[in-house]
C-alpha positions in Angstrom: -78.9 -48.3 -3.8 -79.5 -52.6 -2.6 -76.6 -53.5 -1.3 -74.9 -56.7 -3.5 -73.7 -59.9 -2.5 -71.0 -58.7 -1.2 -73.2 -57.0 1.4 -71.8 -53.5 0.3 -73.6 -50.3 -0.7 -72.3 -50.4 -4.2 -73.0 -51.9 -7.7 -70.8 -54.8 -8.6 -68.8 -53.0 -11.5 -68.2 -50.0 -8.8 -66.3 -52.8 -6.2 -63.2 -53.5 -6.3 -62.4 -57.0 -5.1 -59.2 -58.4 -4.0 -58.8 -62.1 -4.4 -55.7 -63.8 -2.8 -54.9 -66.5 -5.2 -52.7 -69.0 -4.2 -53.1 -70.9 -7.5 -55.2 -73.6 -6.1 -59.2 -74.2 -7.5 -60.4 -73.0 -4.7 -59.4 -69.3 -4.9 -59.2 -69.5 -8.6 -62.7 -70.4 -8.8 -63.6 -67.2 -6.2 -62.1 -64.9 -8.3 -64.0 -66.9 -11.4 -67.8 -66.3 -9.8 -66.8 -62.5 -8.5 -65.3 -61.8 -11.7 -68.7 -63.7 -13.7 -71.3 -61.2 -11.0 -69.1 -58.5 -12.8 -67.4 -57.2 -9.3 -63.9 -55.2 -10.5 -61.1 -58.9 -9.3 -57.6 -58.1 -9.3 -55.6 -61.2 -8.4 -53.1 -60.8 -6.3 -51.1 -64.0 -5.7 -48.0 -63.9 -2.5 -44.5 -65.6 -2.9 -44.4 -67.0 0.5 -40.9 -69.2 0.5 -38.2 -69.8 -2.2 -39.6 -70.2 -6.3 -37.4 -72.0 -7.4 -37.0 -74.3 -5.1 -40.5 -75.6 -5.3 -41.4 -75.6 -8.9 -42.8 -79.1 -9.4 -43.1 -80.0 -6.0 -46.5 -81.9 -4.7 -48.7 -80.5 -1.9 -47.1 -77.0 -2.0 -48.6 -73.5 -2.1 -47.9 -69.8 -2.9 -44.2 -70.5 -4.6 -43.2 -72.0 -8.4 -46.0 -74.0 -9.9 -48.8 -72.8 -8.4 -48.0 -68.9 -8.9 -47.8 -70.0 -12.6 -51.2 -71.7 -12.5 -52.8 -68.1 -10.5 -51.3 -66.3 -13.5 -52.6 -68.6 -15.6 -56.4 -68.6 -14.3 -56.2 -65.1 -14.1 -55.3 -64.6 -17.2 -57.9 -66.7 -18.7 -61.0 -64.6 -16.5 -59.1 -61.2 -18.1 -58.1 -59.7 -14.6 -55.1 -57.6 -13.7 -53.0 -60.4 -11.1 -49.9 -59.5 -9.0 -47.1 -61.4 -7.5 -45.9 -60.0 -4.0 -43.0 -61.5 -2.4 -43.5 -62.0 0.8 -40.4 -64.6 1.3 -39.1 -62.5 4.3 -42.2 -61.6 5.8 -43.4 -65.2 6.4 -40.0 -66.8 7.2 -40.1 -63.9 10.0 -43.7 -64.3 10.9 -44.2 -68.5 10.4 -41.2 -70.4 9.9 -39.1 -68.6 12.3 -42.3 -68.7 14.6 -43.3 -72.5 14.1 -39.3 -73.7 14.3 -39.5 -71.5 17.8 -42.3 -73.6 19.1 -41.0 -76.8 18.7 -38.1 -75.9 20.8 -40.2 -75.3 23.5 -42.1 -77.6 23.6 -45.2 -77.2 21.9 -47.5 -78.3 18.9 -47.6 -74.9 16.6 -49.9 -74.6 13.6 -48.1 -72.7 11.2 -51.5 -72.6 9.0 -53.1 -70.2 11.4 -50.2 -67.8 11.8 -49.9 -67.4 8.0 -53.2 -66.2 7.8 -52.9 -63.9 11.7 -49.8 -62.2 9.4 -49.1 -62.1 6.1 -52.9 -63.0 4.8 -55.3 -60.8 6.7 -52.9 -58.6 8.0 -50.4 -57.5 5.5 -52.2 -58.4 2.3 -55.3 -56.9 3.8 -53.2 -53.4 3.5 -51.8 -54.1 0.3 -55.6 -54.8 -1.0 -57.0 -51.2 0.8 -53.7 -49.6 -0.7 -55.2 -50.6 -4.0 -58.5 -49.2 -3.8 -60.4 -52.6 -2.9 -63.5 -52.5 -1.1 -63.2 -55.8 0.1 -60.4 -58.8 1.0 -62.1 -62.3 -0.7 -60.5 -65.9 -0.3 -61.4 -69.4 -1.2 -61.9 -70.8 2.2 -64.6 -72.8 3.7 -66.3 -70.5 5.9 -69.0 -67.7 6.6 -69.1 -64.7 7.4 -73.3 -63.9 8.3 -74.4 -60.6 8.9 -76.0 -60.3 12.9 -77.4 -57.8 15.6 -73.7 -56.3 16.6 -72.1 -56.7 13.0 -70.4 -59.1 11.0 -70.1 -62.6 12.8 -67.6 -65.8 11.3 -69.4 -68.8 11.2 -68.0 -72.9 10.0 -68.4 -73.5 6.8 -71.3 -75.3 5.8 -70.2 -78.3 4.5 -67.9 -80.3 7.1 -65.6 -81.9 5.4 -64.2 -78.5 4.1 -64.8 -75.9 6.8 -61.6 -74.2 7.7 -63.0 -72.0 10.3 -60.6 -73.6 12.9 -57.3 -71.8 11.3 -59.0 -68.6 11.1 -60.2 -68.1 14.4 -57.6 -65.1 14.5 -59.3 -63.2 12.5 -60.6 -60.0 13.9 -63.4 -57.7 13.6 -61.9 -55.0 11.6 -60.8 -57.8 9.4 -63.9 -59.9 8.9 -65.0 -56.3 8.0 -63.2 -56.8 4.9 -63.0 -60.0 4.2 -65.9 -62.0 2.3 -65.8 -65.6 1.8 -67.5 -66.9 -1.1 -67.6 -69.7 -1.0 -68.7 -71.1 2.6 -71.9 -72.4 1.0 -70.4 -75.1 -0.9 -68.7 -78.1 -1.4 -65.9 -79.0 -2.9 -67.3 -81.0 -5.6 -69.8 -78.3 -6.6 -66.6 -75.6 -6.5 -64.9 -77.8 -8.5 -68.1 -78.2 -11.1 -67.4 -74.7 -11.1 -63.8 -75.0 -11.7 -65.4 -77.3 -15.0 -68.0 -74.5 -15.7 -65.2 -71.7 -16.3 -63.3 -73.8 -17.8 -60.1 -73.4 -15.4 -57.5 -75.5 -15.7 -57.1 -76.7 -11.6 -60.5 -78.0 -12.0 -58.3 -81.0 -11.2 -55.7 -79.8 -9.1 -54.6 -81.8 -5.9 -55.5 -80.4 -2.7 -52.2 -79.2 -0.7 -51.6 -81.8 1.4 -48.4 -80.9 3.6 -47.5 -77.9 5.7 -46.4 -75.7 2.1 -43.1 -74.9 3.8 -42.7 -78.5 5.2 -41.8 -81.5 1.8 -43.1 -84.6 2.8 -44.0 -83.8 6.2 -41.0 -83.5 7.6 -41.4 -80.5 9.7 -38.0 -82.3 11.7 -35.5 -81.3 8.8 -37.3 -78.2 8.6 -36.4 -77.0 12.4 -32.9 -78.8 12.5 -31.7 -76.8 9.3 -33.7 -73.6 11.5 -33.0 -73.8 14.6 -29.6 -76.6 14.8 -29.2 -76.3 18.6 -32.5 -78.0 18.9 -31.5 -81.2 17.9 -29.9 -81.9 21.5 -30.1 -85.3 22.5 -31.3 -86.4 26.1 -33.6 -88.8 28.4 -37.0 -90.2 28.2 -38.6 -90.5 32.1 -41.9 -92.1 33.1 -43.5 -89.3 35.6 -41.9 -90.7 38.7 -38.8 -89.2 37.1 -37.7 -92.6 36.4 -35.0 -92.6 32.9 -36.3 -95.1 30.8 -34.1 -94.6 27.4 -32.7 -91.8 25.7 -33.6 -89.5 22.6 -32.0 -87.6 20.0 -34.3 -84.3 20.5 -37.2 -83.1 21.9 -38.9 -81.6 18.3 -39.0 -85.1 17.3 -41.9 -85.3 19.8 -45.5 -84.6 20.4 -47.5 -85.0 23.7 -49.7 -87.7 22.7 -47.5 -89.3 20.5 -47.1 -93.2 21.3 -44.7 -94.4 17.9 -40.8 -93.0 18.2 -39.9 -93.8 22.5 -38.4 -97.3 20.8 -38.8 -98.4 24.9 -38.8 -101.5 24.8 -39.1 -104.2 28.1 -39.1 -102.1 30.9 -39.3 -102.2 34.9 -42.2 -100.7 37.4 -44.6 -99.7 34.8 -46.2 -102.7 34.1 -44.7 -102.5 30.3 -48.5 -101.1 29.6 -48.5 -98.8 26.2 -46.3 -95.1 27.4 -47.4 -91.9 25.9 -46.2 -88.7 25.6 -46.8 -86.8 28.2 -44.9 -83.9 28.7 -42.0 -82.1 27.0 -39.6 -80.5 29.3 -37.1 -78.0 26.7 -34.8 -77.0 29.6 -34.1 -80.4 31.1 -34.3 -81.5 27.1 -36.7 -84.6 29.1 -39.4 -86.4 27.1 -42.1 -87.3 30.0 -44.0 -90.3 28.7 -46.5 -91.8 30.8 -50.2 -94.2 29.8 -52.9 -92.9 28.4 -55.2 -91.8 30.6 -52.5 -89.7 31.9 -52.8 -87.6 28.5 -56.6 -86.2 30.2 -57.0 -83.2 31.1 -59.7 -81.3 32.6 -58.7 -77.6 32.3 -56.5 -75.7 30.1 -55.7 -71.6 29.6 -55.3 -70.1 26.6 -53.0 -67.1 25.6 -52.8 -64.9 23.0 -56.4 -65.0 22.4 -58.8 -63.4 19.9 -62.4 -62.7 20.6 -65.5 -62.4 18.5 -68.3 -63.2 20.1 -70.3 -60.9 23.2 -69.2 -60.0 26.3 -69.7 -62.2 29.1 -69.6 -62.3 32.4 -68.5 -65.1 34.7 -68.8 -68.6 33.0 -69.6 -68.7 29.9 -71.1 -71.9 28.1 -69.6 -73.3 24.7 -68.3 -76.1 22.2 -64.4 -76.7 21.9 -62.1 -78.3 19.8 -58.3 -78.8 20.1 -57.5 -80.1 16.5 -59.0 -79.0 13.2 -60.4 -82.3 12.3 -61.9 -82.9 15.9 -65.7 -83.1 16.5 -67.1 -80.8 18.5 -66.7 -80.7 22.3 -69.2 -79.3 25.3 -67.0 -76.9 27.4 -67.0 -73.5 30.4 -65.4 -71.0 29.0 -64.3 -67.8 31.9 -61.6 -65.1 32.3 -58.4 -64.9 33.8 -57.3 -61.6 32.9 -55.5 -61.9 29.5 -56.5 -65.6 29.5 -59.8 -67.8 28.8 -59.8 -70.7 30.9 -61.2 -73.6 28.9 -63.0 -76.1 31.8 -64.4 -79.6 29.8 -67.5 -81.5 29.9 -65.0 -84.9 29.9 -61.7 -85.2 30.1 -59.8 -84.1 26.6 -56.9 -86.6 25.8 -53.6 -85.5 24.7 -53.9 -82.2 24.2 -50.8 -80.1 23.1 -48.9 -77.0 23.9 -49.2 -74.6 21.2 -52.1 -76.0 19.3 -54.8 -73.8 19.4 -58.3 -74.2 21.0 -61.3 -72.4 19.0 -64.9 -71.5 20.7 -68.1 -71.7 18.9 -71.2 -70.6 20.3 -73.0 -73.6 22.6 -76.4 -73.8 20.9 -76.2 -74.5 17.4 -71.8 -75.1 17.0 -71.9 -72.7 13.8 -70.6 -69.1 15.5 -67.3 -69.2 16.1 -66.5 -66.6 19.4 -63.2 -67.1 18.8 -59.7 -68.4 20.7 -56.4 -68.7 21.9 -53.2 -71.2 22.2 -53.0 -74.2 24.5 -50.9 -72.5 27.6 -47.6 -75.4 28.2 -48.8 -76.9 31.3 -46.7 -77.0 34.8 
């Protein structure tokens, strides 16, 4: 028997696919496309935080109105739909980790943590328990069969590519995952939503971190970790006190706004940026822009999808999701990776992810890790 469109050796009607339905247009179209192709589709929506608190809140996902929207789409498509309460898992694996990272003076990326834990670990396990042959999501990335098995590649539309947030996908997970929208643009996806007459066709994309209403992450951290909001000093790179702050959780490396230092002596009054955070002393270290440049970083909690290598490996990397790819060399150091940039990179913050792509096309995700705090 020929393999079906999901590269599974079964007829579509005999292939059960669990679709992670967030209530947005992308996952809804994913379910609709697979249903049209004749697959046995089961929709699952995760309730990740308080159902009532999120009802009607713009920019949210995985709660309130979005659960209703996912259920409505499933009904329209005639597929079974289940809502799983993952609230405690989400709190432990994502929200608490987010707050702890800020307390350590880092800049976390909670969407990566969510994908690595409650979605691609816990939901994937649930899909297997339901007898599924695959778990499909609405992410704009591509799963491409290579000589050694499935590879993870950037989405075809650079404006929608979500590969930065999925670098933590393991080889075993990638074997089970499918991404039907990877070759589409958002415009094409919305056109399909209209074709299938889905009520979410014009639904806006979520903008904020789902559990951070209005982007006020500091308020969330204060609620989860009240002890983190302690005042301290703003000092220059020589240790001279420039001013005071009311909590390091209000600052990230590379930030300029919010320092409010006014006239200063010994600094030439040039613009100052947050160069480093010292949670132990509650100090914010400020310095000139050129002090933000980093030629080398160390990555921990590494996930590697590429081929084994010895010595150094030429690659392309990005340390922010919207950043263009930068040339770099990668080398191993026990359980960590060392990334050496061709040119100093400005504004790198510990806790962010650095994602590594192949050096020829920049299409294949080789792996990545989280940036270790600078000494």
